[in-house]
MIVO-183111 format. One line per 8 residues: for each residue x, y, z of C-alpha. Coordinates in nm, 4 decimals. Layout:
N
X:Y:Z | ...
This chain:
296
0.0344:0.0200:-0.0043 | 0.0843:0.3826:-0.0888 | 0.0262:0.6910:0.0481 | 0.0127:0.9751:-0.1819 | -0.1239:1.3583:-0.1267 | -0.4209:1.4486:-0.3393 | -0.6521:1.7407:-0.3064 | -0.5310:1.8324:0.0269
-0.5689:1.4711:0.1504 | -0.3990:1.1594:0.2121 | -0.4922:0.8816:-0.0753 | -0.4002:0.5177:0.0391 | -0.4156:0.3460:-0.2992 | -0.2372:-0.0182:-0.4677 | -0.1518:-0.1362:-0.8299 | -0.1475:-0.4901:-0.9837
0.0183:-0.5668:-1.3481 | 0.2738:-0.3306:-1.6028 | 0.2537:0.0212:-1.4955 | 0.3253:0.0484:-1.8881 | 0.0056:-0.0986:-1.9225 | -0.3436:0.1181:-1.9674 | -0.4883:0.1581:-1.5993 | -0.7906:0.0544:-1.5016
-0.9064:0.2715:-1.1634 | -1.1609:0.0804:-0.9304 | -1.3684:0.2868:-0.7197 | -1.5081:0.1130:-0.3926 | -1.8762:0.1707:-0.2707 | -2.0352:0.3450:0.0609 | -1.8229:0.3068:0.3409 | -1.6270:0.0412:0.1765
-1.2506:0.0111:0.1469 | -1.0185:-0.0550:-0.1270 | -1.0274:-0.4651:-0.0764 | -1.3857:-0.4827:-0.0923 | -1.1973:-0.4804:-0.4489 | -1.0088:-0.8599:-0.3678 | -0.6950:-0.9427:-0.4737 | -0.7730:-1.2014:-0.6890
-1.0312:-0.9586:-0.8875 | -0.7613:-0.7537:-0.9637 | -0.5133:-1.0137:-1.0614 | -0.7644:-1.1336:-1.2977 | -0.7783:-0.7810:-1.4692 | -0.4216:-0.7369:-1.4804 | -0.3738:-1.0690:-1.6385 | -0.5608:-0.8998:-1.9090
-0.2957:-0.6131:-1.9666 | -0.4345:-0.3430:-1.7351 | -0.2210:-0.1475:-1.4454 | -0.5398:-0.2216:-1.1786 | -0.5250:0.0488:-0.9357 | -0.7789:0.0592:-0.6310 | -0.7801:0.3235:-0.3410 | -0.9531:0.3802:-0.0484
-1.1955:0.6783:-0.0976 | -1.1609:0.9791:0.1298 | -1.3088:0.8982:0.4941 | -1.2814:0.4891:0.5097 | -0.9730:0.2772:0.5494 | -0.6386:0.4534:0.5720 | -0.6920:0.7681:0.3591 | -0.8077:1.0940:0.5528
-1.0583:1.1255:0.7509 | -1.3083:1.3613:0.8218 | -1.4226:1.2263:1.1838 | -1.3966:1.5718:1.2955 | -1.6907:1.7017:1.1324 | -1.9810:1.7414:1.3654 | -2.2146:1.4274:1.3823 | -2.4667:1.4556:1.0825
-2.8289:1.5249:1.1611 | -3.0169:1.3453:0.8831 | -3.3542:1.4956:0.9840 | -3.1891:1.8176:0.9035 | -3.0087:1.7297:0.6254 | -3.3494:1.6174:0.4694 | -3.5095:1.9268:0.5421 | -3.2607:2.1714:0.4081
-3.2800:1.9593:0.0519 | -3.6113:1.9448:0.0590 | -3.6459:2.3075:0.1290 | -3.3748:2.4016:-0.1267 | -3.0957:2.4440:0.0349 | -2.7559:2.3638:0.0720 | -2.6679:2.1845:0.3959 | -2.3704:2.1594:0.5533
-2.1841:1.9023:0.4546 | -1.7716:1.8324:0.4739 | -1.8033:1.7429:0.0680 | -1.9605:1.5810:-0.1751 | -1.9276:1.2860:-0.4539 | -1.8057:1.6033:-0.7141 | -1.5145:1.6471:-0.4440 | -1.4354:1.2805:-0.4157
-1.3967:1.2533:-0.8083 | -1.1695:1.5498:-0.7915 | -1.0093:1.2826:-0.5274 | -0.9502:1.0098:-0.8087 | -0.8456:1.3031:-1.1251 | -0.5765:1.4040:-0.8541 | -0.4648:1.0486:-0.8430 | -0.4129:1.0163:-1.1678
-0.1930:1.3240:-1.1721 | 0.0149:1.2328:-0.8636 | 0.0600:0.9003:-1.0873 | 0.0925:1.0586:-1.4118 | -0.1575:0.9209:-1.5706 | -0.2746:1.1353:-1.8360 | -0.6151:0.8747:-1.9279 | -0.7803:0.5640:-1.7478
-1.0838:0.2947:-1.7779 | -1.2654:0.4172:-1.4704 | -1.4830:0.1070:-1.2807 | -1.7117:0.2390:-0.9718 | -1.9584:-0.0119:-0.7666 | -2.2982:0.1259:-0.5892 | -2.1604:0.4773:-0.4791 | -1.8093:0.4748:-0.6532
-2.0287:0.3921:-0.9739 | -2.1765:0.7288:-0.9011 | -1.8323:0.8749:-0.8495 | -1.6986:0.7333:-1.1923 | -1.9893:0.8327:-1.3559 | -1.8958:1.1734:-1.2485 | -1.5631:1.1428:-1.3331 | -1.6477:1.0908:-1.7473
-1.8985:1.3685:-1.7942 | -1.6700:1.6179:-1.5732 | -1.3498:1.4935:-1.7242 | -1.4250:1.3709:-2.0680 | -1.0346:1.4555:-2.1552 | -0.9642:1.2226:-1.8726 | -1.1362:0.8930:-1.9663 | -1.0956:0.6187:-2.2161
-1.4280:0.4096:-2.0658 | -1.6567:0.3884:-1.8001 | -1.8251:0.0594:-1.6774 | -2.0656:0.1564:-1.3794 | -2.1929:-0.1567:-1.1719 | -2.4805:-0.1573:-0.8917 | -2.4925:0.1786:-0.9495 | -2.7732:0.4713:-0.9715
-2.8236:0.8445:-1.1784 | -2.9885:1.0043:-0.9106 | -3.3158:1.0286:-1.1022 | -3.5565:1.1058:-0.8405 | -3.8462:0.9108:-0.9798 | -3.6591:0.6149:-0.9525 | -3.7507:0.3138:-0.6350 | -3.6193:0.3296:-0.3798
-3.4998:0.0535:-0.1700 | -3.7599:-0.0523:0.1588 | -3.7445:0.0931:0.4483 | -3.6036:-0.2436:0.6400 | -3.3233:-0.2767:0.4424 | -3.2431:0.1707:0.4925 | -3.3147:0.0653:0.8804 | -3.0304:-0.2222:0.8492
-2.8100:-0.0252:0.6548 | -2.8255:0.2594:0.9154 | -2.8779:0.1515:1.2590 | -2.5493:0.1924:1.4518 | -2.3511:-0.0979:1.5042 | -2.2023:-0.2569:1.8211 | -1.8005:-0.0447:1.8968 | -1.6221:-0.3993:1.7647
-1.3127:-0.3564:1.9904 | -1.5648:-0.3743:2.2601 | -1.8363:-0.6460:2.1101 | -1.6667:-0.8025:1.7928 | -1.9389:-1.1176:1.8098 | -2.2036:-0.8245:1.7894 | -2.0483:-0.6391:1.5216 | -1.9781:-0.8773:1.3471
-2.3660:-1.0498:1.3753 | -2.5044:-0.7257:1.2797 | -2.2683:-0.6464:0.9079 | -2.3448:-1.0149:0.8276 | -2.6907:-0.9555:0.8315 | -2.6774:-0.6626:0.6057 | -2.4417:-0.8376:0.3933 | -2.6266:-1.1695:0.3824
-2.9939:-0.9879:0.3238 | -2.8369:-0.7849:0.0234 | -2.6188:-1.0241:-0.1691 | -2.8967:-1.1977:-0.3902 | -2.9749:-1.5422:-0.3912 | -2.7793:-1.7055:-0.6722 | -2.4998:-1.7559:-0.5277 | -2.3967:-1.9158:-0.2070
-2.3292:-1.6595:0.0780 | -1.9579:-1.7625:0.2042 | -2.0176:-1.6554:0.5522 | -1.6451:-1.6794:0.6604 | -1.4840:-1.5333:0.3896 | -1.7138:-1.1835:0.4438 | -1.6180:-1.2690:0.8079 | -1.2295:-1.2191:0.7865
-1.3256:-0.9445:0.4704 | -1.4755:-0.7379:0.8026 | -1.1967:-0.8199:1.0180 | -0.9526:-0.6686:0.7688 | -1.1321:-0.3932:0.7369 | -1.1421:-0.3054:1.1166 | -0.7953:-0.3515:1.1571 | -0.7378:-0.1259:0.8032
-0.9137:0.1611:1.0090 | -1.2668:0.1918:1.2380 | -1.4715:0.4884:1.1733 | -1.8229:0.4972:1.2680 | -1.9806:0.8182:1.1218 | -1.8054:0.7874:0.7759 | -2.0997:0.6102:0.6177 | -2.2955:0.8772:0.7678
-2.0820:1.1271:0.5957 | -2.0947:0.9846:0.2580 | -2.4753:0.9332:0.2688 | -2.4524:1.2992:0.2828 | -2.2061:1.2817:0.0040 | -2.4952:1.0796:-0.2222 | -2.8054:1.2566:-0.0826 | -2.6801:1.5899:-0.2514
-2.5574:1.4981:-0.6126 | -2.8843:1.5428:-0.7333 | -3.0322:1.3755:-1.1166 | -2.6775:1.3155:-1.2797 | -2.9118:1.2272:-1.6619 | -2.8264:1.5619:-1.7868 | -2.4492:1.5198:-1.7703 | -2.4313:1.1239:-1.8315
-2.6166:1.2204:-2.1642 | -2.2887:1.3700:-2.2424 | -2.0658:1.1022:-2.2362 | -1.8761:0.9422:-2.5730 | -1.6858:0.6834:-2.4130 | -1.7722:0.3469:-2.4212 | -2.0212:0.2366:-2.0786 | -2.0818:-0.0759:-1.9703
-2.4038:-0.0671:-1.7286 | -2.3563:-0.3887:-1.4910 | -2.6655:-0.4339:-1.2316 | -2.7475:-0.7782:-1.0181 | -3.1005:-0.8884:-1.1008 | -3.1656:-0.9652:-0.7144 | -3.0255:-0.6680:-0.6080 | -3.2578:-0.4966:-0.3231
-3.0216:-0.1993:-0.2015 | -3.0172:-0.0181:-0.5367 | -3.2815:-0.1657:-0.7606 | -3.2081:-0.2861:-1.0863 | -3.4305:-0.0875:-1.2347 | -3.1841:0.2331:-1.1199 | -2.9283:0.0091:-1.3468 | -3.1426:0.0580:-1.6660
-3.2022:0.3898:-1.5657 | -2.7955:0.4494:-1.5826 | -2.7959:0.2593:-1.9223 | -3.0708:0.4618:-2.0748 | -2.9302:0.7925:-1.9831 | -2.5972:0.7339:-2.1083 | -2.5735:0.7276:-2.5322 | -2.4817:0.3867:-2.6314
-2.4263:0.2415:-2.2474 | -2.4458:-0.1768:-2.2738 | -2.6783:-0.3092:-2.0107 | -2.5687:-0.6483:-1.8976 | -2.8423:-0.8028:-1.6275 | -2.6783:-1.0504:-1.3922 | -2.8928:-1.3421:-1.2958 | -2.8709:-1.4183:-0.8745
-2.6171:-1.1376:-0.8429 | -2.7488:-0.8506:-0.5348 | -2.5546:-0.5909:-0.4298 | -2.2207:-0.7877:-0.4508 | -1.9899:-0.9495:-0.6744 | -1.9710:-1.2754:-0.5705 | -1.6229:-1.4369:-0.6960 | -1.8560:-1.7050:-0.8845
-1.8647:-1.3696:-1.1272 | -1.5243:-1.1978:-1.1155 | -1.4242:-1.3614:-1.4399 | -1.7721:-1.2566:-1.5861 | -1.7189:-0.8861:-1.4604 | -1.3624:-0.8645:-1.6029 | -1.4814:-1.0002:-1.9436 | -1.7211:-0.7151:-1.9640
-1.4588:-0.4639:-1.8482 | -1.2229:-0.5662:-2.1236 | -1.4650:-0.5835:-2.3917 | -1.5880:-0.2336:-2.2955 | -1.2200:-0.1182:-2.2906 | -1.1289:-0.2515:-2.6451 | -1.3854:-0.1018:-2.8029 | -1.2315:0.2440:-2.7316
C-alpha cells in the first residue's frame, strides 16, 4: 500500500500489473475500503494487460478521515434538501471525483478506464461526464443516476444499513453479527453467501481503520449529488452498466435508468447477483470490463 497527497488529503492506493499498461481505476462503494475489490479480482484484470489501481476513498480505510466533522443530523439534512437549501456537509461526490482525478495526476496517468461499484459507480459517472479528456471507458456497477423518480430500497433495508453497530473493540461478536446479517440480506439469491470469507473481510477492514461516522458523511455526499442524467447524456466513451437482478439495495431499475441515460451504453443484467460481486462472477465482470475497454 502507498499513500499520496491529493487535493490536500492523503489517499491510500495499491496497484497490480505492468505500470506501462493502460490503467483501470477501481472505485469502492459506500463506507467500504479498497480491499472490497479483492486481490484475486484485481489479478484477473491485470492478467488482461491492464494496470489495475484501487484506492481508499476519502473518509475510509487508510485515506484521510473527516472524523472531526460534527455528527450529521439526517432529519436536518432531509429538511434542507426538501426546502432547496444547501446543507452543511464536509464534502460531495464531486469532491470525491476530484480525488480520483488527483490520483491520476499524482501517478502521471493521462487517461484511464474507470470502474465503480454502488457509490463508486456514481463517482465514476461524474468523472466520465466532468472530465471526459481523462476517461477511456466507464463501467458502472450496481449504481444509479440520482433520478428522483426511481424506486427506492425498502425501509427495512435502509434501517439495517443505518442502524448503529456495536463498537467492534468492545463487542466484536455483536458487530460481526450485525454486519454479516446486512451483507447476507443484500447479497442476492443466485450464489452461496460465504460467511467465513465475508467475516475475514470485515475484520481486515477493522484492522485497517474503524470510523463509524464515515458512512453517514458519505450518505450525505450522495444525498446532495442530485439528478445526473443531463450530464450523463454527454458521455461519449464506451460504457458498460452492470446490475444484479436480485439487488435489493439499489434496484435493477436504477441500472436500467443509467444505461438509458448514457448514449450507446451496454446493459448487463446478471441473474442471481445482488448488491455484491460473488467470486463466481469475477471473470464474467472482468470480461465485460475488458470488452468495454477494448471498444475505445
